[in-house]
mmJSON file of the N, C-alpha and C atoms, coordinates in Angstrom:
{"data_MODEL":{"atom_site":{
"group_PDB":["ATOM","ATOM","ATOM","ATOM","ATOM","ATOM","ATOM","ATOM","ATOM","ATOM","ATOM","ATOM","ATOM","ATOM","ATOM","ATOM","ATOM","ATOM","ATOM","ATOM","ATOM","ATOM","ATOM","ATOM","ATOM","ATOM","ATOM","ATOM","ATOM","ATOM","ATOM","ATOM","ATOM","ATOM","ATOM","ATOM","ATOM","ATOM","ATOM","ATOM","ATOM","ATOM","ATOM","ATOM","ATOM","ATOM","ATOM","ATOM","ATOM","ATOM","ATOM","ATOM","ATOM","ATOM","ATOM","ATOM","ATOM","ATOM","ATOM","ATOM","ATOM","ATOM","ATOM","ATOM","ATOM","ATOM","ATOM","ATOM","ATOM","ATOM","ATOM","ATOM","ATOM","ATOM","ATOM","ATOM","ATOM","ATOM","ATOM","ATOM","ATOM","ATOM","ATOM","ATOM","ATOM","ATOM","ATOM","ATOM","ATOM","ATOM","ATOM","ATOM","ATOM","ATOM","ATOM","ATOM","ATOM","ATOM","ATOM","ATOM","ATOM","ATOM","ATOM","ATOM","ATOM","ATOM","ATOM","ATOM","ATOM","ATOM","ATOM","ATOM","ATOM","ATOM","ATOM","ATOM","ATOM","ATOM","ATOM","ATOM","ATOM","ATOM","ATOM","ATOM","ATOM","ATOM","ATOM","ATOM","ATOM","ATOM","ATOM","ATOM","ATOM","ATOM","ATOM","ATOM","ATOM","ATOM","ATOM","ATOM","ATOM","ATOM","ATOM","ATOM","ATOM","ATOM","ATOM","ATOM","ATOM","ATOM","ATOM","ATOM","ATOM","ATOM","ATOM","ATOM","ATOM","ATOM","ATOM","ATOM","ATOM","ATOM","ATOM","ATOM","ATOM","ATOM","ATOM","ATOM","ATOM","ATOM","ATOM","ATOM","ATOM","ATOM","ATOM","ATOM","ATOM","ATOM","ATOM","ATOM","ATOM","ATOM","ATOM","ATOM","ATOM","ATOM","ATOM","ATOM","ATOM","ATOM","ATOM","ATOM","ATOM","ATOM","ATOM","ATOM","ATOM","ATOM","ATOM","ATOM","ATOM","ATOM","ATOM","ATOM","ATOM","ATOM","ATOM","ATOM","ATOM","ATOM","ATOM","ATOM","ATOM","ATOM","ATOM","ATOM","ATOM","ATOM","ATOM","ATOM","ATOM","ATOM","ATOM","ATOM","ATOM","ATOM","ATOM","ATOM"],
"id":[1,2,3,4,5,6,7,8,9,10,11,12,13,14,15,16,17,18,19,20,21,22,23,24,25,26,27,28,29,30,31,32,33,34,35,36,37,38,39,40,41,42,43,44,45,46,47,48,49,50,51,52,53,54,55,56,57,58,59,60,61,62,63,64,65,66,67,68,69,70,71,72,73,74,75,76,77,78,79,80,81,82,83,84,85,86,87,88,89,90,91,92,93,94,95,96,97,98,99,100,101,102,103,104,105,106,107,108,109,110,111,112,113,114,115,116,117,118,119,120,121,122,123,124,125,126,127,128,129,130,131,132,133,134,135,136,137,138,139,140,141,142,143,144,145,146,147,148,149,150,151,152,153,154,155,156,157,158,159,160,161,162,163,164,165,166,167,168,169,170,171,172,173,174,175,176,177,178,179,180,181,182,183,184,185,186,187,188,189,190,191,192,193,194,195,196,197,198,199,200,201,202,203,204,205,206,207,208,209,210,211,212,213,214,215,216,217,218,219,220,221,222,223,224,225,226,227,228],
"type_symbol":["N","C","C","N","C","C","N","C","C","N","C","C","N","C","C","N","C","C","N","C","C","N","C","C","N","C","C","N","C","C","N","C","C","N","C","C","N","C","C","N","C","C","N","C","C","N","C","C","N","C","C","N","C","C","N","C","C","N","C","C","N","C","C","N","C","C","N","C","C","N","C","C","N","C","C","N","C","C","N","C","C","N","C","C","N","C","C","N","C","C","N","C","C","N","C","C","N","C","C","N","C","C","N","C","C","N","C","C","N","C","C","N","C","C","N","C","C","N","C","C","N","C","C","N","C","C","N","C","C","N","C","C","N","C","C","N","C","C","N","C","C","N","C","C","N","C","C","N","C","C","N","C","C","N","C","C","N","C","C","N","C","C","N","C","C","N","C","C","N","C","C","N","C","C","N","C","C","N","C","C","N","C","C","N","C","C","N","C","C","N","C","C","N","C","C","N","C","C","N","C","C","N","C","C","N","C","C","N","C","C","N","C","C","N","C","C","N","C","C","N","C","C","N","C","C","N","C","C"],
"label_atom_id":["N","CA","C","N","CA","C","N","CA","C","N","CA","C","N","CA","C","N","CA","C","N","CA","C","N","CA","C","N","CA","C","N","CA","C","N","CA","C","N","CA","C","N","CA","C","N","CA","C","N","CA","C","N","CA","C","N","CA","C","N","CA","C","N","CA","C","N","CA","C","N","CA","C","N","CA","C","N","CA","C","N","CA","C","N","CA","C","N","CA","C","N","CA","C","N","CA","C","N","CA","C","N","CA","C","N","CA","C","N","CA","C","N","CA","C","N","CA","C","N","CA","C","N","CA","C","N","CA","C","N","CA","C","N","CA","C","N","CA","C","N","CA","C","N","CA","C","N","CA","C","N","CA","C","N","CA","C","N","CA","C","N","CA","C","N","CA","C","N","CA","C","N","CA","C","N","CA","C","N","CA","C","N","CA","C","N","CA","C","N","CA","C","N","CA","C","N","CA","C","N","CA","C","N","CA","C","N","CA","C","N","CA","C","N","CA","C","N","CA","C","N","CA","C","N","CA","C","N","CA","C","N","CA","C","N","CA","C","N","CA","C","N","CA","C","N","CA","C","N","CA","C","N","CA","C","N","CA","C","N","CA","C","N","CA","C"],
"label_alt_id":[null,null,null,null,null,null,null,null,null,null,null,null,null,null,null,null,null,null,null,null,null,null,null,null,null,null,null,null,null,null,null,null,null,null,null,null,null,null,null,null,null,null,null,null,null,null,null,null,null,null,null,null,null,null,null,null,null,null,null,null,null,null,null,null,null,null,null,null,null,null,null,null,null,null,null,null,null,null,null,null,null,null,null,null,null,null,null,null,null,null,null,null,null,null,null,null,null,null,null,null,null,null,null,null,null,null,null,null,null,null,null,null,null,null,null,null,null,null,null,null,null,null,null,null,null,null,null,null,null,null,null,null,null,null,null,null,null,null,null,null,null,null,null,null,null,null,null,null,null,null,null,null,null,null,null,null,null,null,null,null,null,null,null,null,null,null,null,null,null,null,null,null,null,null,null,null,null,null,null,null,null,null,null,null,null,null,null,null,null,null,null,null,null,null,null,null,null,null,null,null,null,null,null,null,null,null,null,null,null,null,null,null,null,null,null,null,null,null,null,null,null,null,null,null,null,null,null,null],
"label_comp_id":["MET","MET","MET","GLY","GLY","GLY","GLY","GLY","GLY","ALA","ALA","ALA","MET","MET","MET","TYR","TYR","TYR","TRP","TRP","TRP","TRP","TRP","TRP","VAL","VAL","VAL","LEU","LEU","LEU","VAL","VAL","VAL","PRO","PRO","PRO","VAL","VAL","VAL","LEU","LEU","LEU","TRP","TRP","TRP","THR","THR","THR","LEU","LEU","LEU","LEU","LEU","LEU","MET","MET","MET","GLY","GLY","GLY","GLY","GLY","GLY","ALA","ALA","ALA","VAL","VAL","VAL","TRP","TRP","TRP","ALA","ALA","ALA","ALA","ALA","ALA","PHE","PHE","PHE","ARG","ARG","ARG","ILE","ILE","ILE","ILE","ILE","ILE","GLY","GLY","GLY","GLN","GLN","GLN","PRO","PRO","PRO","ARG","ARG","ARG","ARG","ARG","ARG","GLN","GLN","GLN","PRO","PRO","PRO","PRO","PRO","PRO","ARG","ARG","ARG","ARG","ARG","ARG","LEU","LEU","LEU","PRO","PRO","PRO","SER","SER","SER","PRO","PRO","PRO","LEU","LEU","LEU","ASP","ASP","ASP","ILE","ILE","ILE","LEU","LEU","LEU","GLU","GLU","GLU","ARG","ARG","ARG","ARG","ARG","ARG","PHE","PHE","PHE","ALA","ALA","ALA","SER","SER","SER","GLY","GLY","GLY","GLU","GLU","GLU","ILE","ILE","ILE","THR","THR","THR","HIS","HIS","HIS","ASP","ASP","ASP","GLU","GLU","GLU","PHE","PHE","PHE","ASP","ASP","ASP","GLU","GLU","GLU","ALA","ALA","ALA","ARG","ARG","ARG","ALA","ALA","ALA","ARG","ARG","ARG","LEU","LEU","LEU","ARG","ARG","ARG","GLU","GLU","GLU","HIS","HIS","HIS","GLU","GLU","GLU","LEU","LEU","LEU","ASP","ASP","ASP","LEU","LEU","LEU"],
"label_asym_id":["A","A","A","A","A","A","A","A","A","A","A","A","A","A","A","A","A","A","A","A","A","A","A","A","A","A","A","A","A","A","A","A","A","A","A","A","A","A","A","A","A","A","A","A","A","A","A","A","A","A","A","A","A","A","A","A","A","A","A","A","A","A","A","A","A","A","A","A","A","A","A","A","A","A","A","A","A","A","A","A","A","A","A","A","A","A","A","A","A","A","A","A","A","A","A","A","A","A","A","A","A","A","A","A","A","A","A","A","A","A","A","A","A","A","A","A","A","A","A","A","A","A","A","A","A","A","A","A","A","A","A","A","A","A","A","A","A","A","A","A","A","A","A","A","A","A","A","A","A","A","A","A","A","A","A","A","A","A","A","A","A","A","A","A","A","A","A","A","A","A","A","A","A","A","A","A","A","A","A","A","A","A","A","A","A","A","A","A","A","A","A","A","A","A","A","A","A","A","A","A","A","A","A","A","A","A","A","A","A","A","A","A","A","A","A","A","A","A","A","A","A","A","A","A","A","A","A","A"],
"label_entity_id":["1","1","1","1","1","1","1","1","1","1","1","1","1","1","1","1","1","1","1","1","1","1","1","1","1","1","1","1","1","1","1","1","1","1","1","1","1","1","1","1","1","1","1","1","1","1","1","1","1","1","1","1","1","1","1","1","1","1","1","1","1","1","1","1","1","1","1","1","1","1","1","1","1","1","1","1","1","1","1","1","1","1","1","1","1","1","1","1","1","1","1","1","1","1","1","1","1","1","1","1","1","1","1","1","1","1","1","1","1","1","1","1","1","1","1","1","1","1","1","1","1","1","1","1","1","1","1","1","1","1","1","1","1","1","1","1","1","1","1","1","1","1","1","1","1","1","1","1","1","1","1","1","1","1","1","1","1","1","1","1","1","1","1","1","1","1","1","1","1","1","1","1","1","1","1","1","1","1","1","1","1","1","1","1","1","1","1","1","1","1","1","1","1","1","1","1","1","1","1","1","1","1","1","1","1","1","1","1","1","1","1","1","1","1","1","1","1","1","1","1","1","1","1","1","1","1","1","1"],
"label_seq_id":[1,1,1,2,2,2,3,3,3,4,4,4,5,5,5,6,6,6,7,7,7,8,8,8,9,9,9,10,10,10,11,11,11,12,12,12,13,13,13,14,14,14,15,15,15,16,16,16,17,17,17,18,18,18,19,19,19,20,20,20,21,21,21,22,22,22,23,23,23,24,24,24,25,25,25,26,26,26,27,27,27,28,28,28,29,29,29,30,30,30,31,31,31,32,32,32,33,33,33,34,34,34,35,35,35,36,36,36,37,37,37,38,38,38,39,39,39,40,40,40,41,41,41,42,42,42,43,43,43,44,44,44,45,45,45,46,46,46,47,47,47,48,48,48,49,49,49,50,50,50,51,51,51,52,52,52,53,53,53,54,54,54,55,55,55,56,56,56,57,57,57,58,58,58,59,59,59,60,60,60,61,61,61,62,62,62,63,63,63,64,64,64,65,65,65,66,66,66,67,67,67,68,68,68,69,69,69,70,70,70,71,71,71,72,72,72,73,73,73,74,74,74,75,75,75,76,76,76],
"pdbx_PDB_ins_code":[null,null,null,null,null,null,null,null,null,null,null,null,null,null,null,null,null,null,null,null,null,null,null,null,null,null,null,null,null,null,null,null,null,null,null,null,null,null,null,null,null,null,null,null,null,null,null,null,null,null,null,null,null,null,null,null,null,null,null,null,null,null,null,null,null,null,null,null,null,null,null,null,null,null,null,null,null,null,null,null,null,null,null,null,null,null,null,null,null,null,null,null,null,null,null,null,null,null,null,null,null,null,null,null,null,null,null,null,null,null,null,null,null,null,null,null,null,null,null,null,null,null,null,null,null,null,null,null,null,null,null,null,null,null,null,null,null,null,null,null,null,null,null,null,null,null,null,null,null,null,null,null,null,null,null,null,null,null,null,null,null,null,null,null,null,null,null,null,null,null,null,null,null,null,null,null,null,null,null,null,null,null,null,null,null,null,null,null,null,null,null,null,null,null,null,null,null,null,null,null,null,null,null,null,null,null,null,null,null,null,null,null,null,null,null,null,null,null,null,null,null,null,null,null,null,null,null,null],
"Cartn_x":[-114.788,-115.465,-116.117,-115.477,-115.998,-117.323,-117.524,-118.765,-119.952,-119.751,-120.842,-121.393,-120.603,-121.074,-122.165,-122.095,-123.109,-124.476,-124.508,-125.772,-126.503,-125.779,-126.413,-127.169,-126.736,-127.414,-128.441,-128.083,-128.927,-130.21,-130.14,-131.322,-132.418,-132.135,-133.211,-133.798,-132.964,-133.468,-134.409,-134.017,-134.871,-136.183,-136.133,-137.353,-138.267,-137.682,-138.481,-139.173,-138.448,-139.049,-140.147,-139.912,-140.898,-142.163,-142.013,-143.175,-143.896,-143.135,-143.753,-144.556,-144.018,-144.742,-146.009,-145.949,-147.137,-148.217,-147.822,-148.789,-149.377,-148.531,-149.019,-150.026,-149.708,-150.607,-151.931,-151.876,-153.107,-153.992,-153.415,-154.209,-154.727,-153.941,-154.339,-155.525,-155.5,-156.55,-157.778,-157.57,-158.673,-159.108,-158.176,-158.449,-159.287,-159.3,-160.019,-161.443,-162.4,-163.774,-163.909,-164.825,-165.062,-165.679,-165.202,-165.737,-166.982,-167.993,-169.229,-169.061,-169.649,-169.577,-170.327,-169.907,-170.592,-172.052,-172.893,-174.319,-174.581,-175.456,-175.835,-176.835,-176.569,-177.499,-178.722,-179.895,-181.091,-181.04,-181.518,-181.554,-182.698,-182.695,-183.812,-185.158,-185.177,-186.427,-186.852,-185.903,-186.231,-186.867,-186.291,-186.823,-188.225,-188.394,-189.703,-190.745,-190.391,-191.328,-191.672,-190.685,-190.948,-191.896,-191.685,-192.56,-193.977,-194.115,-195.443,-196.121,-195.359,-195.923,-196.363,-195.662,-196.025,-197.129,-197.524,-198.606,-198.153,-196.867,-196.362,-196.711,-196.805,-197.116,-198.274,-198.984,-200.119,-199.629,-200.575,-200.243,-199.789,-200.46,-200.074,-198.668,-198.365,-197.024,-195.968,-196.334,-195.416,-195.128,-196.192,-196.008,-195.17,-195.436,-194.688,-193.204,-192.94,-191.548,-190.826,-191.526,-190.91,-190.576,-191.466,-191.196,-189.964,-189.841,-188.655,-187.382,-187.46,-186.284,-185.886,-186.862,-186.552,-185.934,-186.429,-185.835,-184.385,-184.155,-182.803,-181.865,-182.374,-181.542,-181.127,-182.014,-181.687,-180.638,-180.611,-179.615,-178.214,-178.112,-176.796,-176.248],
"Cartn_y":[41.17,40.955,42.242,43.399,44.659,45.044,44.647,44.972,44.223,43.015,42.209,42.804,43.559,44.155,45.2,45.891,46.893,46.253,45.04,44.356,44.072,43.812,43.545,44.777,45.942,47.182,47.581,47.437,47.906,47.097,45.78,44.934,45.251,45.335,45.698,47.089,48.022,49.365,49.31,48.591,48.473,47.765,46.699,45.988,46.89,47.671,48.598,49.628,50.161,51.117,50.47,49.255,48.544,48.262,47.754,47.453,48.737,49.755,51.038,51.609,51.484,51.945,51.15,49.84,49.003,49.371,49.587,49.981,51.349,52.282,53.611,53.519,52.718,52.578,51.954,50.951,50.306,51.299,52.084,53.077,54.158,54.503,55.545,55.093,53.838,53.317,52.883,52.143,51.524,52.344,52.956,53.558,54.817,55.575,56.837,56.64,57.262,57.186,57.986,57.572,58.27,59.628,60.613,61.961,62.118,62.708,62.983,64.273,64.333,65.588,66.677,67.901,68.972,69.073,69.334,69.452,70.775,70.716,71.919,72.701,73.967,74.819,75.079,75.158,75.419,76.827,76.932,78.241,79.06,80.353,81.168,80.697,80.252,79.752,78.456,77.583,76.356,76.686,77.652,78.055,78.634,79.468,80.071,79.001,78.035,76.957,76.112,75.874,75.095,75.855,77.151,77.956,77.997,78.076,78.077,76.723,75.655,74.312,74.033,74.601,74.355,75.294,76.248,77.154,78.382,78.64,79.817,81.113,81.044,82.241,81.924,82.977,82.805,82.733,82.422,82.336,83.694,84.755,86.099,86.462,86.148,86.42,85.609,84.369,83.513,84.11,84.507,85.081,86.36,87.21,88.463,88.2,87.298,86.988,86.314,85.435,84.767,85.781,86.75,87.793,88.61,88.913,89.647,88.834,87.551,86.7,86.663,86.58,86.552,87.871,88.985,90.283,90.34,89.82,89.821,88.949,87.82,86.95,87.672,88.487,89.224,90.295,90.838,91.858,91.273,89.979,89.35,89.174],
"Cartn_z":[228.473,229.718,230.215,229.943,230.439,229.796,228.513,227.825,228.383,228.879,229.425,230.713,231.429,232.681,232.429,231.292,230.983,230.758,230.231,230.002,231.309,232.391,233.681,234.193,233.776,234.164,233.11,231.843,230.752,230.599,230.724,230.527,231.551,232.851,233.79,233.53,233.113,232.812,231.614,230.568,229.385,229.711,230.511,230.902,231.735,232.597,233.407,232.521,231.55,230.62,229.79,229.333,228.528,229.33,230.539,231.376,231.8,232.109,232.459,231.301,230.098,228.915,228.673,228.913,228.739,229.756,230.997,232.029,231.71,231.295,230.927,229.781,228.746,227.597,228.019,228.897,229.354,230.102,230.988,231.708,230.77,229.808,228.857,228.011,227.583,226.711,227.506,228.579,229.312,230.516,231.194,232.487,232.482,231.406,231.405,230.912,231.593,231.097,229.803,228.992,227.726,228.008,227.322,227.5,226.641,227.24,226.525,225.729,224.55,223.807,224.576,224.44,225.169,224.744,225.722,225.428,224.726,223.758,223.018,223.862,224.029,224.759,223.893,224.506,223.698,223.112,221.896,221.244,221.847,221.63,222.125,221.577,220.323,219.756,220.436,220.766,221.501,222.85,223.542,224.849,224.689,223.676,223.424,223.116,222.276,221.938,223.16,224.017,225.234,226.162,226.292,227.146,226.591,225.275,224.658,224.849,224.667,224.814,226.248,227.218,228.617,229.104,228.265,228.637,229.398,229.458,230.173,229.45,228.117,227.336,226.395,226.002,225.095,223.648,222.768,221.342,220.813,221.245,220.792,221.276,222.534,223.063,222.311,221.976,221.224,219.855,219.144,217.806,217.85,218.845,218.961,219.255,220.175,220.526,219.361,218.65,217.499,216.409,216.195,215.195,215.601,216.888,217.36,217.141,217.428,217.222,215.754,214.881,213.444,212.995,213.532,213.198,213.675,214.859,215.422,214.586,214.067,213.219,211.947,211.402,210.18,210.448,211.669,212.016,212.091,212.373,212.485,211.112],
"occupancy":[1.0,1.0,1.0,1.0,1.0,1.0,1.0,1.0,1.0,1.0,1.0,1.0,1.0,1.0,1.0,1.0,1.0,1.0,1.0,1.0,1.0,1.0,1.0,1.0,1.0,1.0,1.0,1.0,1.0,1.0,1.0,1.0,1.0,1.0,1.0,1.0,1.0,1.0,1.0,1.0,1.0,1.0,1.0,1.0,1.0,1.0,1.0,1.0,1.0,1.0,1.0,1.0,1.0,1.0,1.0,1.0,1.0,1.0,1.0,1.0,1.0,1.0,1.0,1.0,1.0,1.0,1.0,1.0,1.0,1.0,1.0,1.0,1.0,1.0,1.0,1.0,1.0,1.0,1.0,1.0,1.0,1.0,1.0,1.0,1.0,1.0,1.0,1.0,1.0,1.0,1.0,1.0,1.0,1.0,1.0,1.0,1.0,1.0,1.0,1.0,1.0,1.0,1.0,1.0,1.0,1.0,1.0,1.0,1.0,1.0,1.0,1.0,1.0,1.0,1.0,1.0,1.0,1.0,1.0,1.0,1.0,1.0,1.0,1.0,1.0,1.0,1.0,1.0,1.0,1.0,1.0,1.0,1.0,1.0,1.0,1.0,1.0,1.0,1.0,1.0,1.0,1.0,1.0,1.0,1.0,1.0,1.0,1.0,1.0,1.0,1.0,1.0,1.0,1.0,1.0,1.0,1.0,1.0,1.0,1.0,1.0,1.0,1.0,1.0,1.0,1.0,1.0,1.0,1.0,1.0,1.0,1.0,1.0,1.0,1.0,1.0,1.0,1.0,1.0,1.0,1.0,1.0,1.0,1.0,1.0,1.0,1.0,1.0,1.0,1.0,1.0,1.0,1.0,1.0,1.0,1.0,1.0,1.0,1.0,1.0,1.0,1.0,1.0,1.0,1.0,1.0,1.0,1.0,1.0,1.0,1.0,1.0,1.0,1.0,1.0,1.0,1.0,1.0,1.0,1.0,1.0,1.0,1.0,1.0,1.0,1.0,1.0,1.0],
"B_iso_or_equiv":[0.0,0.0,0.0,0.0,0.0,0.0,0.0,0.0,0.0,0.0,0.0,0.0,0.0,0.0,0.0,0.0,0.0,0.0,0.0,0.0,0.0,0.0,0.0,0.0,0.0,0.0,0.0,0.0,0.0,0.0,0.0,0.0,0.0,0.0,0.0,0.0,0.0,0.0,0.0,0.0,0.0,0.0,0.0,0.0,0.0,0.0,0.0,0.0,0.0,0.0,0.0,0.0,0.0,0.0,0.0,0.0,0.0,0.0,0.0,0.0,0.0,0.0,0.0,0.0,0.0,0.0,0.0,0.0,0.0,0.0,0.0,0.0,0.0,0.0,0.0,0.0,0.0,0.0,0.0,0.0,0.0,0.0,0.0,0.0,0.0,0.0,0.0,0.0,0.0,0.0,0.0,0.0,0.0,0.0,0.0,0.0,0.0,0.0,0.0,0.0,0.0,0.0,0.0,0.0,0.0,0.0,0.0,0.0,0.0,0.0,0.0,0.0,0.0,0.0,0.0,0.0,0.0,0.0,0.0,0.0,0.0,0.0,0.0,0.0,0.0,0.0,0.0,0.0,0.0,0.0,0.0,0.0,0.0,0.0,0.0,0.0,0.0,0.0,0.0,0.0,0.0,0.0,0.0,0.0,0.0,0.0,0.0,0.0,0.0,0.0,0.0,0.0,0.0,0.0,0.0,0.0,0.0,0.0,0.0,0.0,0.0,0.0,0.0,0.0,0.0,0.0,0.0,0.0,0.0,0.0,0.0,0.0,0.0,0.0,0.0,0.0,0.0,0.0,0.0,0.0,0.0,0.0,0.0,0.0,0.0,0.0,0.0,0.0,0.0,0.0,0.0,0.0,0.0,0.0,0.0,0.0,0.0,0.0,0.0,0.0,0.0,0.0,0.0,0.0,0.0,0.0,0.0,0.0,0.0,0.0,0.0,0.0,0.0,0.0,0.0,0.0,0.0,0.0,0.0,0.0,0.0,0.0,0.0,0.0,0.0,0.0,0.0,0.0],
"pdbx_formal_charge":[null,null,null,null,null,null,null,null,null,null,null,null,null,null,null,null,null,null,null,null,null,null,null,null,null,null,null,null,null,null,null,null,null,null,null,null,null,null,null,null,null,null,null,null,null,null,null,null,null,null,null,null,null,null,null,null,null,null,null,null,null,null,null,null,null,null,null,null,null,null,null,null,null,null,null,null,null,null,null,null,null,null,null,null,null,null,null,null,null,null,null,null,null,null,null,null,null,null,null,null,null,null,null,null,null,null,null,null,null,null,null,null,null,null,null,null,null,null,null,null,null,null,null,null,null,null,null,null,null,null,null,null,null,null,null,null,null,null,null,null,null,null,null,null,null,null,null,null,null,null,null,null,null,null,null,null,null,null,null,null,null,null,null,null,null,null,null,null,null,null,null,null,null,null,null,null,null,null,null,null,null,null,null,null,null,null,null,null,null,null,null,null,null,null,null,null,null,null,null,null,null,null,null,null,null,null,null,null,null,null,null,null,null,null,null,null,null,null,null,null,null,null,null,null,null,null,null,null],
"auth_seq_id":[1,1,1,2,2,2,3,3,3,4,4,4,5,5,5,6,6,6,7,7,7,8,8,8,9,9,9,10,10,10,11,11,11,12,12,12,13,13,13,14,14,14,15,15,15,16,16,16,17,17,17,18,18,18,19,19,19,20,20,20,21,21,21,22,22,22,23,23,23,24,24,24,25,25,25,26,26,26,27,27,27,28,28,28,29,29,29,30,30,30,31,31,31,32,32,32,33,33,33,34,34,34,35,35,35,36,36,36,37,37,37,38,38,38,39,39,39,40,40,40,41,41,41,42,42,42,43,43,43,44,44,44,45,45,45,46,46,46,47,47,47,48,48,48,49,49,49,50,50,50,51,51,51,52,52,52,53,53,53,54,54,54,55,55,55,56,56,56,57,57,57,58,58,58,59,59,59,60,60,60,61,61,61,62,62,62,63,63,63,64,64,64,65,65,65,66,66,66,67,67,67,68,68,68,69,69,69,70,70,70,71,71,71,72,72,72,73,73,73,74,74,74,75,75,75,76,76,76],
"auth_comp_id":["MET","MET","MET","GLY","GLY","GLY","GLY","GLY","GLY","ALA","ALA","ALA","MET","MET","MET","TYR","TYR","TYR","TRP","TRP","TRP","TRP","TRP","TRP","VAL","VAL","VAL","LEU","LEU","LEU","VAL","VAL","VAL","PRO","PRO","PRO","VAL","VAL","VAL","LEU","LEU","LEU","TRP","TRP","TRP","THR","THR","THR","LEU","LEU","LEU","LEU","LEU","LEU","MET","MET","MET","GLY","GLY","GLY","GLY","GLY","GLY","ALA","ALA","ALA","VAL","VAL","VAL","TRP","TRP","TRP","ALA","ALA","ALA","ALA","ALA","ALA","PHE","PHE","PHE","ARG","ARG","ARG","ILE","ILE","ILE","ILE","ILE","ILE","GLY","GLY","GLY","GLN","GLN","GLN","PRO","PRO","PRO","ARG","ARG","ARG","ARG","ARG","ARG","GLN","GLN","GLN","PRO","PRO","PRO","PRO","PRO","PRO","ARG","ARG","ARG","ARG","ARG","ARG","LEU","LEU","LEU","PRO","PRO","PRO","SER","SER","SER","PRO","PRO","PRO","LEU","LEU","LEU","ASP","ASP","ASP","ILE","ILE","ILE","LEU","LEU","LEU","GLU","GLU","GLU","ARG","ARG","ARG","ARG","ARG","ARG","PHE","PHE","PHE","ALA","ALA","ALA","SER","SER","SER","GLY","GLY","GLY","GLU","GLU","GLU","ILE","ILE","ILE","THR","THR","THR","HIS","HIS","HIS","ASP","ASP","ASP","GLU","GLU","GLU","PHE","PHE","PHE","ASP","ASP","ASP","GLU","GLU","GLU","ALA","ALA","ALA","ARG","ARG","ARG","ALA","ALA","ALA","ARG","ARG","ARG","LEU","LEU","LEU","ARG","ARG","ARG","GLU","GLU","GLU","HIS","HIS","HIS","GLU","GLU","GLU","LEU","LEU","LEU","ASP","ASP","ASP","LEU","LEU","LEU"],
"auth_asym_id":["A","A","A","A","A","A","A","A","A","A","A","A","A","A","A","A","A","A","A","A","A","A","A","A","A","A","A","A","A","A","A","A","A","A","A","A","A","A","A","A","A","A","A","A","A","A","A","A","A","A","A","A","A","A","A","A","A","A","A","A","A","A","A","A","A","A","A","A","A","A","A","A","A","A","A","A","A","A","A","A","A","A","A","A","A","A","A","A","A","A","A","A","A","A","A","A","A","A","A","A","A","A","A","A","A","A","A","A","A","A","A","A","A","A","A","A","A","A","A","A","A","A","A","A","A","A","A","A","A","A","A","A","A","A","A","A","A","A","A","A","A","A","A","A","A","A","A","A","A","A","A","A","A","A","A","A","A","A","A","A","A","A","A","A","A","A","A","A","A","A","A","A","A","A","A","A","A","A","A","A","A","A","A","A","A","A","A","A","A","A","A","A","A","A","A","A","A","A","A","A","A","A","A","A","A","A","A","A","A","A","A","A","A","A","A","A","A","A","A","A","A","A","A","A","A","A","A","A"],
"auth_atom_id":["N","CA","C","N","CA","C","N","CA","C","N","CA","C","N","CA","C","N","CA","C","N","CA","C","N","CA","C","N","CA","C","N","CA","C","N","CA","C","N","CA","C","N","CA","C","N","CA","C","N","CA","C","N","CA","C","N","CA","C","N","CA","C","N","CA","C","N","CA","C","N","CA","C","N","CA","C","N","CA","C","N","CA","C","N","CA","C","N","CA","C","N","CA","C","N","CA","C","N","CA","C","N","CA","C","N","CA","C","N","CA","C","N","CA","C","N","CA","C","N","CA","C","N","CA","C","N","CA","C","N","CA","C","N","CA","C","N","CA","C","N","CA","C","N","CA","C","N","CA","C","N","CA","C","N","CA","C","N","CA","C","N","CA","C","N","CA","C","N","CA","C","N","CA","C","N","CA","C","N","CA","C","N","CA","C","N","CA","C","N","CA","C","N","CA","C","N","CA","C","N","CA","C","N","CA","C","N","CA","C","N","CA","C","N","CA","C","N","CA","C","N","CA","C","N","CA","C","N","CA","C","N","CA","C","N","CA","C","N","CA","C","N","CA","C","N","CA","C","N","CA","C","N","CA","C","N","CA","C","N","CA","C","N","CA","C"],
"pdbx_PDB_model_num":[1,1,1,1,1,1,1,1,1,1,1,1,1,1,1,1,1,1,1,1,1,1,1,1,1,1,1,1,1,1,1,1,1,1,1,1,1,1,1,1,1,1,1,1,1,1,1,1,1,1,1,1,1,1,1,1,1,1,1,1,1,1,1,1,1,1,1,1,1,1,1,1,1,1,1,1,1,1,1,1,1,1,1,1,1,1,1,1,1,1,1,1,1,1,1,1,1,1,1,1,1,1,1,1,1,1,1,1,1,1,1,1,1,1,1,1,1,1,1,1,1,1,1,1,1,1,1,1,1,1,1,1,1,1,1,1,1,1,1,1,1,1,1,1,1,1,1,1,1,1,1,1,1,1,1,1,1,1,1,1,1,1,1,1,1,1,1,1,1,1,1,1,1,1,1,1,1,1,1,1,1,1,1,1,1,1,1,1,1,1,1,1,1,1,1,1,1,1,1,1,1,1,1,1,1,1,1,1,1,1,1,1,1,1,1,1,1,1,1,1,1,1,1,1,1,1,1,1]
}}}
């Protein structure tokens, strides 16, 4: 008879743990928004090309800056 008394306590505890785990799993899977991958920063050449395309710099300035960037890449 003494062993049956433990079941009256153990069963509600186990059910609470089971339901709590199910709720936790549901929030973990469904509740969180998907994370976006980090955005890639534009490279110096990308920035230079954008500035040339928008007319901020002349063709000569573009060629000179691009040559400097290429020299810098070789130094790395």
